[in-house]
VOLUMKE-8528 format. One line per field, with one value per atom (N, C-alpha, C): residue in three letters; atom name; x, y, z. Coordinates in nm, 3 decimals. Layout:
rose = (ALA,...);
torfi = (CA,...);
x = (X,...);
y = (Y,...);
z = (Z,...);
//
This chain:
rose = (UNK,UNK,UNK,UNK,UNK,UNK,UNK,UNK,UNK,UNK,UNK,UNK,UNK,UNK,UNK,UNK,UNK,UNK,UNK,UNK,UNK,UNK,UNK,UNK,UNK,UNK,UNK,UNK,UNK,UNK,UNK,UNK,UNK,UNK,UNK,UNK,UNK,UNK,UNK,UNK,UNK,UNK,UNK,UNK,UNK,UNK,UNK,UNK,UNK,UNK,UNK,UNK,UNK,UNK,UNK,UNK,UNK,UNK,UNK,UNK,UNK,UNK,UNK,UNK,UNK,UNK,UNK,UNK,UNK,UNK,UNK,UNK,UNK,UNK,UNK,UNK,UNK,UNK,UNK,UNK,UNK,UNK,UNK,UNK,UNK,UNK,UNK,UNK,UNK,UNK,UNK,UNK,UNK,UNK,UNK,UNK,UNK,UNK,UNK,UNK,UNK,UNK,UNK,UNK,UNK,UNK,UNK,UNK,UNK,UNK,UNK,UNK,UNK,UNK,UNK,UNK,UNK,UNK,UNK,UNK,UNK,UNK,UNK,UNK,UNK,UNK,UNK,UNK,UNK,UNK,UNK,UNK,UNK,UNK,UNK,UNK,UNK,UNK,UNK,UNK,UNK,UNK,UNK,UNK,UNK,UNK,UNK,UNK,UNK,UNK,UNK,UNK,UNK,UNK,UNK,UNK,UNK,UNK,UNK,UNK,UNK,UNK,UNK,UNK,UNK,UNK,UNK,UNK,UNK,UNK,UNK,UNK,UNK,UNK,UNK,UNK,UNK,UNK,UNK,UNK,UNK,UNK,UNK,UNK,UNK,UNK,UNK,UNK,UNK,UNK,UNK,UNK,UNK,UNK,UNK,UNK,UNK,UNK,UNK,UNK,UNK,UNK,UNK,UNK,UNK,UNK,UNK,UNK,UNK,UNK,UNK,UNK,UNK,UNK,UNK,UNK,UNK,UNK,UNK,UNK,UNK,UNK,UNK,UNK,UNK,UNK,UNK,UNK,UNK,UNK,UNK,UNK,UNK,UNK,UNK,UNK,UNK,UNK,UNK,UNK,UNK,UNK,UNK,UNK,UNK,UNK,UNK,UNK,UNK,UNK,UNK,UNK,UNK,UNK,UNK,UNK,UNK,UNK,UNK,UNK,UNK,UNK,UNK,UNK,UNK,UNK,UNK,UNK,UNK,UNK,UNK,UNK,UNK,UNK,UNK,UNK,UNK,UNK,UNK,UNK,UNK,UNK,UNK,UNK,UNK,UNK,UNK,UNK);
torfi = (N,CA,C,N,CA,C,N,CA,C,N,CA,C,N,CA,C,N,CA,C,N,CA,C,N,CA,C,N,CA,C,N,CA,C,N,CA,C,N,CA,C,N,CA,C,N,CA,C,N,CA,C,N,CA,C,N,CA,C,N,CA,C,N,CA,C,N,CA,C,N,CA,C,N,CA,C,N,CA,C,N,CA,C,N,CA,C,N,CA,C,N,CA,C,N,CA,C,N,CA,C,N,CA,C,N,CA,C,N,CA,C,N,CA,C,N,CA,C,N,CA,C,N,CA,C,N,CA,C,N,CA,C,N,CA,C,N,CA,C,N,CA,C,N,CA,C,N,CA,C,N,CA,C,N,CA,C,N,CA,C,N,CA,C,N,CA,C,N,CA,C,N,CA,C,N,CA,C,N,CA,C,N,CA,C,N,CA,C,N,CA,C,N,CA,C,N,CA,C,N,CA,C,N,CA,C,N,CA,C,N,CA,C,N,CA,C,N,CA,C,N,CA,C,N,CA,C,N,CA,C,N,CA,C,N,CA,C,N,CA,C,N,CA,C,N,CA,C,N,CA,C,N,CA,C,N,CA,C,N,CA,C,N,CA,C,N,CA,C,N,CA,C,N,CA,C,N,CA,C,N,CA,C,N,CA,C,N,CA,C,N,CA,C,N,CA,C,N,CA,C,N,CA,C,N,CA,C,N,CA,C,N,CA,C,N,CA,C,N,CA,C,N,CA,C,N,CA,C,N,CA,C,N,CA,C);
x = (-2.014,-2.126,-2.157,-2.277,-2.267,-2.410,-2.416,-2.507,-2.490,-2.646,-2.666,-2.748,-2.731,-2.834,-2.839,-2.941,-2.985,-2.885,-2.811,-2.812,-2.808,-2.877,-2.902,-2.776,-2.728,-2.557,-2.630,-2.622,-2.616,-2.499,-2.467,-2.300,-2.325,-2.263,-2.279,-2.086,-2.053,-1.911,-1.933,-1.813,-1.797,-1.658,-1.656,-1.578,-1.580,-1.510,-1.569,-1.441,-1.450,-1.389,-1.429,-1.354,-1.365,-1.350,-1.481,-1.424,-1.422,-1.429,-1.414,-1.528,-1.578,-1.698,-1.654,-1.664,-1.716,-1.606,-1.712,-1.615,-1.492,-1.456,-1.355,-1.372,-1.493,-1.533,-1.498,-1.434,-1.416,-1.501,-1.589,-1.673,-1.678,-1.696,-1.730,-1.791,-1.776,-1.886,-1.891,-1.987,-1.971,-2.061,-1.989,-2.041,-2.148,-2.092,-2.244,-2.259,-2.397,-2.439,-2.467,-2.452,-2.459,-2.526,-2.587,-2.781,-2.715,-2.726,-2.727,-2.810,-2.853,-2.853,-2.767,-2.735,-2.618,-2.687,-2.655,-2.611,-2.545,-2.532,-2.389,-2.405,-2.326,-2.284,-2.152,-2.152,-2.055,-2.065,-1.948,-1.870,-1.824,-1.758,-1.688,-1.710,-1.640,-1.643,-1.632,-1.493,-1.382,-1.376,-1.505,-1.498,-1.633,-1.612,-1.763,-1.764,-1.902,-1.854,-1.959,-1.973,-2.114,-2.128,-2.242,-2.264,-2.350,-2.382,-2.486,-2.514,-2.600,-2.649,-2.675,-2.689,-2.684,-2.663,-2.712,-2.719,-2.626,-2.601,-2.547,-2.542,-2.587,-2.689,-2.517,-2.540,-2.455,-2.585,-2.559,-2.649,-2.738,-2.700,-2.842,-2.771,-2.690,-2.664,-2.625,-2.728,-2.663,-2.574,-2.518,-2.464,-2.530,-2.577,-2.563,-2.467,-2.465,-2.342,-2.378,-2.224,-2.218,-2.125,-2.142,-2.045,-2.041,-1.889,-1.833,-1.723,-1.725,-1.644,-1.577,-1.504,-1.437,-1.395,-1.435,-1.331,-1.291,-1.186,-1.161,-1.069,-1.097,-1.068,-0.978,-0.873,-0.827,-0.781,-0.803,-0.796,-0.674,-0.648,-0.505,-0.513,-0.587,-0.615,-0.648,-0.747,-0.834,-0.985,-1.019,-1.090,-1.108,-1.062,-0.977,-0.964,-1.017,-0.979,-0.911,-0.805,-0.801,-0.857,-0.870,-0.905,-0.870,-0.866,-0.879,-0.992,-0.975,-1.083,-1.033,-1.105,-1.049,-1.245,-1.231,-1.394,-1.324,-1.448,-1.461,-1.562,-1.608,-1.737,-1.741,-1.859,-1.831,-1.935,-1.905,-2.021,-2.049,-2.195,-2.287,-2.326,-2.405,-2.415,-2.463,-2.443,-2.460,-2.636,-2.735,-2.872,-2.866,-2.887,-2.936,-3.083);
y = (-1.934,-1.987,-1.893,-1.791,-1.707,-1.833,-1.837,-1.882,-1.778,-1.823,-1.715,-1.814,-1.752,-1.880,-1.757,-1.820,-1.804,-1.870,-1.841,-1.913,-1.897,-2.001,-1.946,-2.012,-1.931,-1.993,-1.971,-2.130,-2.083,-2.164,-2.100,-2.132,-2.129,-2.214,-2.221,-2.214,-2.166,-2.127,-2.110,-2.262,-2.335,-2.275,-2.117,-2.056,-1.909,-1.857,-1.712,-1.667,-1.528,-1.393,-1.266,-1.180,-1.067,-0.955,-0.826,-0.768,-0.647,-0.566,-0.407,-0.280,-0.254,-0.159,0.009,0.031,0.167,0.299,0.258,0.309,0.311,0.198,0.151,0.025,0.017,-0.075,-0.222,-0.334,-0.491,-0.529,-0.594,-0.723,-0.868,-0.947,-1.066,-1.173,-1.251,-1.262,-1.438,-1.457,-1.580,-1.714,-1.811,-1.913,-1.835,-1.761,-1.707,-1.770,-1.761,-1.850,-1.696,-1.767,-1.615,-1.745,-1.617,-1.653,-1.551,-1.609,-1.511,-1.561,-1.414,-1.510,-1.428,-1.502,-1.454,-1.508,-1.371,-1.373,-1.428,-1.593,-1.596,-1.608,-1.563,-1.528,-1.603,-1.681,-1.773,-1.714,-1.645,-1.642,-1.679,-1.828,-1.922,-2.037,-2.134,-2.279,-2.266,-2.219,-2.216,-2.055,-1.973,-1.859,-1.842,-1.805,-1.741,-1.661,-1.540,-1.445,-1.438,-1.455,-1.411,-1.278,-1.240,-1.118,-1.108,-1.095,-1.108,-1.050,-1.053,-0.997,-1.114,-1.068,-1.172,-1.089,-1.211,-1.148,-1.217,-1.212,-1.234,-1.235,-1.368,-1.377,-1.467,-1.367,-1.423,-1.312,-1.464,-1.395,-1.262,-1.158,-1.062,-0.940,-0.948,-0.851,-0.935,-0.865,-0.897,-0.794,-0.822,-0.778,-0.801,-0.724,-0.736,-0.690,-0.815,-0.865,-0.836,-0.833,-0.749,-0.860,-0.947,-1.053,-1.055,-1.089,-1.008,-1.120,-1.262,-1.357,-1.390,-1.378,-1.455,-1.627,-1.668,-1.784,-1.893,-1.889,-1.921,-2.086,-2.143,-2.309,-2.359,-2.486,-2.438,-2.616,-2.729,-2.881,-2.886,-2.994,-3.037,-3.200,-3.281,-3.388,-3.488,-3.594,-3.701,-3.583,-3.479,-3.409,-3.373,-3.359,-3.253,-3.103,-3.031,-2.870,-2.823,-2.739,-2.638,-2.460,-2.424,-2.357,-2.210,-2.124,-1.943,-1.916,-1.878,-1.809,-1.591,-1.515,-1.416,-1.329,-1.328,-1.318,-1.160,-1.117,-0.974,-1.002,-1.028,-0.970,-0.790,-0.792,-0.583,-0.634,-0.628,-0.613,-0.451,-0.453,-0.340,-0.305,-0.284,-0.184,-0.246,-0.284,-0.410,-0.345,-0.402,-0.448,-0.495,-0.389,-0.455,-0.535);
z = (-3.626,-3.536,-3.391,-3.432,-3.296,-3.236,-3.104,-3.036,-2.910,-2.854,-2.780,-2.654,-2.494,-2.424,-2.259,-2.191,-2.093,-1.920,-1.864,-1.766,-1.636,-1.564,-1.419,-1.378,-1.237,-1.185,-1.017,-0.902,-0.792,-0.747,-0.635,-0.599,-0.448,-0.318,-0.227,-0.188,-0.108,-0.051,0.061,0.109,0.218,0.310,0.356,0.338,0.406,0.506,0.484,0.440,0.378,0.374,0.405,0.381,0.426,0.231,0.257,0.144,0.218,0.130,0.214,0.102,0.126,0.137,0.091,-0.051,-0.056,0.068,0.205,0.272,0.373,0.366,0.398,0.528,0.511,0.610,0.553,0.671,0.618,0.654,0.587,0.638,0.611,0.678,0.669,0.619,0.561,0.507,0.483,0.570,0.636,0.548,0.497,0.440,0.303,0.198,0.051,0.028,-0.060,-0.102,-0.227,-0.355,-0.497,-0.611,-0.613,-0.725,-0.826,-0.983,-1.072,-1.191,-1.279,-1.434,-1.474,-1.645,-1.678,-1.851,-1.933,-2.055,-2.111,-2.202,-2.220,-2.362,-2.451,-2.635,-2.701,-2.725,-2.780,-2.958,-2.965,-3.082,-3.185,-3.141,-3.181,-3.093,-3.154,-3.101,-2.931,-2.995,-2.849,-2.761,-2.833,-2.690,-2.632,-2.542,-2.491,-2.417,-2.429,-2.371,-2.262,-2.084,-2.033,-1.980,-1.906,-1.869,-1.754,-1.681,-1.604,-1.425,-1.402,-1.261,-1.136,-0.968,-0.905,-0.764,-0.715,-0.537,-0.460,-0.310,-0.285,-0.159,-0.089,0.114,0.196,0.280,0.387,0.529,0.577,0.762,0.752,0.759,0.807,0.636,0.564,0.474,0.292,0.247,0.131,-0.006,-0.109,-0.183,-0.337,-0.388,-0.495,-0.638,-0.771,-0.813,-0.987,-1.021,-1.165,-1.184,-1.310,-1.334,-1.444,-1.508,-1.656,-1.666,-1.760,-1.809,-1.950,-1.977,-2.079,-2.111,-2.182,-2.176,-2.280,-2.335,-2.461,-2.388,-2.500,-2.502,-2.668,-2.562,-2.689,-2.655,-2.807,-2.763,-2.725,-2.711,-2.651,-2.725,-2.676,-2.706,-2.739,-2.798,-2.756,-2.705,-2.779,-2.761,-2.636,-2.531,-2.401,-2.459,-2.381,-2.376,-2.228,-2.285,-2.182,-2.197,-2.087,-2.123,-2.025,-2.029,-1.955,-1.999,-1.859,-1.860,-1.732,-1.777,-1.759,-1.672,-1.509,-1.497,-1.444,-1.380,-1.305,-1.222,-1.076,-1.057,-0.996,-0.964,-0.910,-0.821,-0.677,-0.573,-0.567,-0.595,-0.628,-0.459,-0.390,-0.309,-0.164,-0.072,0.058,-0.036,0.099,0.165,0.265,0.338,0.517,0.490);
//
Protein backbone atom coordinates (compact mmCIF):
# COMPACT_ATOMS: atom_id res chain seq x y z
CA UNK A 1 0.00 0.00 0.00
CA UNK A 2 1.86 3.09 -1.23
CA UNK A 3 0.35 6.47 -0.47
CA UNK A 4 1.67 9.94 -1.23
CA UNK A 5 0.49 13.29 0.09
CA UNK A 6 1.59 16.89 0.43
CA UNK A 7 1.79 18.56 3.85
CA UNK A 8 2.25 22.16 5.01
CA UNK A 9 4.13 22.51 8.28
CA UNK A 10 4.36 25.60 10.48
CA UNK A 11 6.33 25.57 13.74
CA UNK A 12 7.04 28.24 16.32
CA UNK A 13 9.93 27.61 18.69
CA UNK A 14 9.73 29.63 21.89
CA UNK A 15 13.45 29.41 22.58
CA UNK A 16 16.71 30.95 21.47
CA UNK A 17 19.57 28.90 20.07
CA UNK A 18 22.83 29.33 18.17
CA UNK A 19 23.89 28.04 14.74
CA UNK A 20 27.23 28.17 12.95
CA UNK A 21 27.23 29.29 9.32
CA UNK A 22 29.65 28.17 6.57
CA UNK A 23 32.11 30.97 7.42
CA UNK A 24 32.32 29.76 11.03
CA UNK A 25 30.31 32.68 12.45
CA UNK A 26 27.98 31.95 15.37
CA UNK A 27 24.48 33.34 14.84
CA UNK A 28 21.77 33.59 17.50
CA UNK A 29 18.30 32.52 16.39
CA UNK A 30 15.61 34.21 18.49
CA UNK A 31 12.25 32.37 18.65
CA UNK A 32 12.19 31.33 14.99
CA UNK A 33 9.08 30.52 12.98
CA UNK A 34 9.54 27.71 10.45
CA UNK A 35 7.27 27.06 7.48
CA UNK A 36 7.78 24.16 5.06
CA UNK A 37 6.08 22.30 2.26
CA UNK A 38 6.75 18.59 2.57
CA UNK A 39 5.99 15.64 0.31
CA UNK A 40 5.16 12.48 2.26
CA UNK A 41 5.42 8.92 0.93
CA UNK A 42 4.13 5.88 2.86
CA UNK A 43 5.63 2.69 1.41
CA UNK A 44 3.73 0.64 4.03
CA UNK A 45 1.28 1.12 6.88
CA UNK A 46 4.10 1.63 9.40
CA UNK A 47 6.72 3.52 7.36
CA UNK A 48 6.72 7.16 6.28
CA UNK A 49 9.34 9.11 4.33
CA UNK A 50 9.09 12.86 3.87
CA UNK A 51 11.17 15.43 2.02
CA UNK A 52 10.53 19.14 1.93
CA UNK A 53 11.82 22.66 1.67
CA UNK A 54 10.99 25.62 3.85
CA UNK A 55 12.13 28.83 5.43
CA UNK A 56 12.99 29.83 8.99
CA UNK A 57 12.16 33.42 9.96
CA UNK A 58 14.01 34.93 12.92
CA UNK A 59 14.56 38.63 13.40
CA UNK A 60 16.13 40.33 10.40
CA UNK A 61 17.65 37.16 8.88
CA UNK A 62 16.00 34.10 7.38
CA UNK A 63 17.38 30.65 6.53
CA UNK A 64 16.25 28.30 3.75
CA UNK A 65 15.84 24.72 5.05
CA UNK A 66 15.75 21.27 3.48
CA UNK A 67 14.11 18.55 5.60
CA UNK A 68 14.30 14.75 5.29
CA UNK A 69 12.45 12.51 7.75
CA UNK A 70 12.08 8.73 7.99
CA UNK A 71 9.57 7.32 10.50
CA UNK A 72 8.73 3.77 11.52
CA UNK A 73 5.96 2.79 13.92
CA UNK A 74 5.45 -0.39 15.94
CA UNK A 75 2.12 -1.25 17.56
CA UNK A 76 2.58 -1.99 21.27
CA UNK A 77 -1.00 -2.65 22.54
CA UNK A 78 -4.57 -1.36 22.43
CA UNK A 79 -3.99 0.30 19.06
CA UNK A 80 -1.13 2.45 20.40
CA UNK A 81 2.12 2.87 18.51
CA UNK A 82 5.69 3.81 19.29
CA UNK A 83 7.51 5.71 16.54
CA UNK A 84 11.19 5.92 15.78
CA UNK A 85 12.09 9.05 13.82
CA UNK A 86 15.28 9.81 11.93
CA UNK A 87 15.29 13.43 10.83
CA UNK A 88 17.81 15.69 9.16
CA UNK A 89 17.32 19.42 8.68
CA UNK A 90 19.94 21.11 6.57
CA UNK A 91 20.13 24.87 6.61
CA UNK A 92 20.92 26.45 3.31
CA UNK A 93 22.00 30.00 2.75
CA UNK A 94 21.27 32.87 5.08
CA UNK A 95 19.04 35.55 3.60
CA UNK A 96 19.27 39.09 4.98
